[in-house]
N, C-alpha and C positions, 0 to 999 in steps of 0.2 A: 504494500500500500504506500501511497504518498501522504506526507503530513507536513504541515507548517508549524506544528506545535512548538518546537524549540525556538523558532524565530519570534513567534508571538510572545512567548514567555520572556525572552531577552529584550523585547522592545518596550516592556512595561516600565513606567517610572516607579520610584519607590513609593509605597503606599502603606495604609494601615494594615493591609493584609500581610505585607512583608514584615512589618513591625511585630505583628502577632506571632508570626512564624518564629522570628528571632527570640521572642520572649518564651514561647512554649518549648522551643528546642534548647535554648540556653540554660533552662533550669536543670537539665541533665548535668551540665558541667558544674553548675552550682552545687548539685548533690555530690558529685565526685570530689569537688573542692572541700565540701563539708566533711566527707568521709576521710580523705587523706589528712586534712588538718587535725581532725579529732584523733586519728591514729597517732600523729606526731605529738600533739599537745597533751594527749592523755597518757603518754608513755611513762611519765613520772608517777601518775596516779596508779597505773597498772603495776608498777614496781612496788608501790606502797600498799596495794590491795591485800588485805589479810586472806582473801580467798585465792587469788591468782598468784601473787608474789613473783611477778615477772623479773627475769634478768635482762640485761641489755641484749643478749642473744635472742631471748624469747620475743623481745620487741621487734628486732630485725627480722626474725623468722616469720612472725605473724604478718608483718608488712609485706614480706616476700610472698606469703600465701595469698594475700589480697591481689597482688600483681599477677601471680600465676593463674588465679581464677579469672582475672581480666583477659589474660592471653587465651585461655581455653574458651571462655565465653565469646570473645571476639571472633575466633575461628568458626565455632559452631553456629553462632547467630549470624555471622557475616555470610556464610553459605546460604542460610535460610532467607536472609534479607534479599539476596539476588534471586532466590527461587520463588518465594511467596509474596514478596513486596515489602516496602518500607514501613507502612503504617501498622500492619499486624504485629511486627516485631517491637514497636514502641511499647505495646501493652504487656507482651510476654516478658520482656527484659525488665520493665519497671516493676512488675509483680514480683519477680525474683529478687530484685534489689530490696523492695520493701520488706518482704518476709525475712530475708537474711539479715538485714540491719536490725530489725526488731529482735531477732534471735540472738544477735551479738550482745545486745544489752542484757540477755539472760544467761550469758556464758558462766560455766561453773569450773572450768579448768583451762589450762593453756591449750590443750588439744581442741576443746570445743570452740574456744575463741578463734583459733586459727582456721578451723573448718568453716565457721560462719563468715569469717572475713573472706575466705576463698569464694564462697557462694555470692557474697556481696560484690566482689570483684567481677565475677562471671556476669552478673546483671549489668554492671556498668560497662564492661567490655563490649557486650552486645549492643548497648545503646550507642557507643561510639560509631559503630559501622552504619547502623540505620540512619543516624542523624546526620553524619557528615555527608552521606549520599543524598539525603533529602535537601540539605542546604544547597549543594551544588546544582540540583535539578530544579529548584523552585526560584532561586534568586537570580535576577538579571545579571548578565555577564559583567557589566561595568561596576557592579557593587559586590561582586562575588568574593574578592580577596578580603576586603575590609570586613564584610559580614562574617566570613568564616573565622577570621582571626578574633573578632570581638566575641563571637559565641564561644569559641574555645577559651578565650581569656576570661569569660565569666566564671570559670573555675574558681577564680580568686575572690569573687563575691562570696562564694560558698566557703572559701578559706577564712574570710573575715567573719562570717557567721559562726564557723566552727571555733574560731579563736574567742569570740565573745561568749559563746556557749561554755567553752572551757573555763574562761575567767569566772563566770557566774557559778557554774555547777561544781567547780573544784574548790570553791571557797570553803575552807574547813568550818566556818561559822554557819554555813547554810546546809551543807550535806556532809555525811560521813565519808570515810576513805573508800568504801566499797559501793557507794550509791551514786555519787556525782558522775562518774564515767558512764554508768549504766543509763542515767537520764540523758546524758549527752547523745548517746546513740539513738535513743527514742526521738530526739529532736530531728534527726535525719529521716526517720521513718515518717514522722508527722509531716515534714515538708514534702516528702514524696507523694503523699496522698493528694496534695494540691495539683500535682502534675497530671493526674488522671483526668481531671476536669478540663485542663487547658489543652490536652492532646485531642479531645473529642473532635474539634473542628479543623484540625490539620488534614488536608486531603492527601490521598495517595499521589505519588509522583506521576504526573501525566506522561512523562518520558518513559517510565517503566511500563505503564499500562499499554502504551502504543505498541511497544515491541512484544509484549506478552499477550497480544491478541484481543485487547479491549479498547479499540480506537474510539468507539462511541462514548464510553465512560470517560476516556481521557479528554475528548473534545468538550464534554459537558463540564468537567472540572475547570478546564482552561476558560471556557465561556463564563463560568461563575466568577473566576478570579478577575477576568477582564471587566465584567460588569461592576465588581466592587472597586476596581481601580479607576476605570475611565467612564463608567456609566453605560457602556455598550460593548458588544462583542466586536473586536477589532476587525474581523473579516467582513462584517456586514455594515451597511449604512443604516440610517434611521428607519427605512422601510423594510429592512430585513433581507435585502438582496445583496449578492456578492459585490463587494466594493473595492477591497484592497487585494492586490495581487502579491501575496507573500511568497518568498522563496520556499521551495519544498525539497525534502529529501525522500528518497525511496527506500523503504525498509521491508525486509522479509520477516514476518511475524514468527515467533517461536514461543514454546511454553517453558523452556529452560535451556541453559547452556551446559553442555557436557563438561565434566571436570577435565577431560583430556584437552578440550579446546581452551579452557581456562588456563591450564598449565602452559600450553603453547603460547598463549597470548602474553602471559607474564614473564616467561623465562626464555622465549625465543623471539617473538615478534617485537616485544618491547623490553628487551633485556637491559638496555642502557637506562631506561627510565626506572626499571626495577632496582638497579644498583644505586641510583640517586635516592630513591625513596628509602631504601634500606639504610644507606649512610646517614641520612637525616634523622630517621627514626631511632637508630641505635644511639647516636650521639646525644639527642635530646632526652631520651629515656634514661640513660645513665646519669647525665648531668642533673636532671630534675629529681628523679626518684632517690638517687644516692644522697643528695644534699638535703632535700626537703624532708624525707622520712626520718633523718637523723638530726634535723635542725634542733629539736628539743634536747637531745642528748649532748650536743656540743655546748649548748647554753648551760645545762645543769652540771655536766662533768668538768668543763674547762673554765666556766665563768661563775659557777656557784649560784645560778638563778634558781629560785624555788619553783617546784613543779606547777604550783597554782598561779605563777606569774608569767608562764610561757606565752599565754595568749596575747599579752601586751606587746611582745616582740614580733608576733606573727602579723599583727595588724599593719604595720608599715611595710613589711615584706609583701603582704597581699596587695597593698596599694600600688607598689611598684610593678607587680606582675599584671595587674589589670590595666594600669595606665599605659603600659607599653603597647599592647595591641590597639588600644583605643586611640592613641595619639600617632602611632607609626603605621597603623593598618592601612590607611588610605595611600601611603606611599607604595604599597605593594601593587596597587591598581594604577598608579601614575608613573613612578620611576621604574616599576616592573619587578617581576618575581626574582630574576637572577641577581640583580643588584642588591635587593633588600635581604634576600636569604643569606647571601654571602656576607653582607655587612653585619646582620644581627648575630649570626653564628660566630663570625670572627671576633667581634667585640666581646661577646659573652665569654669566649674562651680566654682571651687575653686578660680580661678583668678578673676572672676566677683565679688564674695563675698568680696575678699580682696580689690579690687579697689573701690567697692561700699562703704566700710567702710572708706577708705581714702577720698572719695568724701564727705561723710557725716560729717567728722570732718574738712573739708575745707583745707586740705593740698595740694590739687592738683590745678595746673593752667590749663588753656585751653590746653596748649601744653603737659603737663604731662598727663592730662586726655586722650588726643588723643593717646599718646604713649601707655598708658595702654590698651586702646581699640584695638590698633594695635596688641599688643602681645596676648591679649585674643582671638581675632578673627583669628589669625594665626592658633590656634587650633580649634576654633569653626567652621571655614569654612569647613575643611574636615569632621568634625563631622556632620554638616548639610547635606553635600553632601552624606555622608555615609548612611543617613536615606533613601534617594531615591534609592541608590544602593541596600540596604538591601531589600526593598520592591520589587524592579523590578527584582531581580534575585532569589527570594525565593518562587515565586508563579508560577503556570503553565502558559504556553504561552497563552492559551485561555482566561485567566482572568488577564493577566499581566497589561494591560493599565488601566483597571477598578480598579484593586487593588491599583495601584499608585494613581489614582484619588481619591479613597475612603479614603485612609490613609492621603493623602495630604489634602483632604477636611476636614476630621475630625480634623486632627492636626492643620491645619490653622484656622479652625472655632473655636476651643477651645483656642489654643495658640496664633494665629496670629491676628484674628479679634478683640478679646478682648484686646490684648496687647497694641496696639497704643492708643486706647481710654483710657485705664486704666492709662498708663503713662502720657498721655496728662493731665488727671485730677490730677495726683500726682504732676506734674510739676506746674500746675496752683496754687497749695497750696503755692508754694514758699518755701516749707520746704525740706531741704536736707534729713532729716530723713525719710520723706514720700517716696522720690525717692529711698533711700537706701532700704526700705522695698520691693519695686518693684524689685530691683536688687537681693535681697535675694530670692525672689520667683523664679526668672529665674534661679539662681544658684542652688537652690534646685531641680528644675525639671531636670536640666542637670545631676546632680550627681545621682539622682534616675534612670535616663535613662541609665547611665553608669553601674549601678549595674544590671539592667535588661539585658543589652547586654552581660555582662560577664557571666551571668548565662544561658542565653537562645539563644544567637545569633548563626546563622548557619555558619560553616566554609566553605564558598563557593569559596574561592580563588582557581584560576587555574583549576576549574572544569567546564565541559560543563554544560550549563543550564539544559539540559535534565537529567544529573546525579544529579544535585541539587534538581530538582523537575520534575518528569515525567509529560509530557503533559496529559491532561484529555483524549485525543484521543489515548493514548498509548494502544497497544494490546500486551498481554503476548505472 
């Protein structure tokens, strides 16, 4: 069949519809930010818990379990997202997240806590794939980069909420040592319930529907979007007759994409793009997860900050992480992907190496250490979000969600799961030089990824997805 749907969606101006999509989808990253921050900010409370009595290794292990769950969830749900659609997965993955987070609050041992964190991660990992795919396929091309970065950056709004929750709920005057951290996890489950309502009116991706044999439903959805944005269907004039001659692409409809074709697409046809995506994902996953999951341990073990005060240090850190994508995001659509990815990855790596050296020689205080992290992650946050942006817009629609899942899984598996455990062990040595060596590893990975991006990244800014990469169903 022939369709003009991609061009009609990209021709739309920004509207209330797109704002609602950003809000409804961005909440997922707020939830993830809440989860990750709670895991870091509550580490001191878990060590003091009379029931769990965590060691530093237990903290690192349970955080690695969360990330391992995210890896497996991303792969499984990513495959389903491409197979049965974006919208159905929204509710499956959210239900898993809610149930597992509530169960975490009821943990009775280290093993049960790690299991429930694993299941929570699986729900969040599945959300990543469905939502990044939907962002790409609903948002007009000229806003795509900034929108993707800001939605991914909203993780840090959740981080701020998690920090505030930790400040309040870990106050020894308000709650006991084994109650505050449990109430903090219930905060995440409560916020997740709000998402169910907001997700109801997000439509299925019309691009996905067209390829999967539902062109009438896809056209109806696009028509509804156009009426909400412009007041009329763009293809028709006021009398309902054909008026605008839109460009069209010809597609062969299919009900699914065989895994053999998926593998050929990722590892043969687009091998170079796969290597770029992998380099960006591994670098940002190690950089972020290794540092942020052990943020509280550095403050408590090296600077003597009390566990119930960690939240105050996370707030400025979260502010830098959110302001980075918000203020630099538009440059990804104007200066372009290659220049900005190279710049943000490179600066992040150099600044981490410099601050790590200052940490190793003992010239930083808890406050100046936090300020250094705030500046570093002002650049690292858009860099990390750009990894998801790169993978989600440079592969064909039929394998988009699975590509996001695969590169997220491999990147997080190599960089993220190993990172927190490694840094937990380095911190346990009590040696600043050991921790500095870990920082140098993270910095080196970011600088290497910057070099790869400069040489091989695709200039996808302001281009329709179909011009960046033709669908596998495309017919000449």
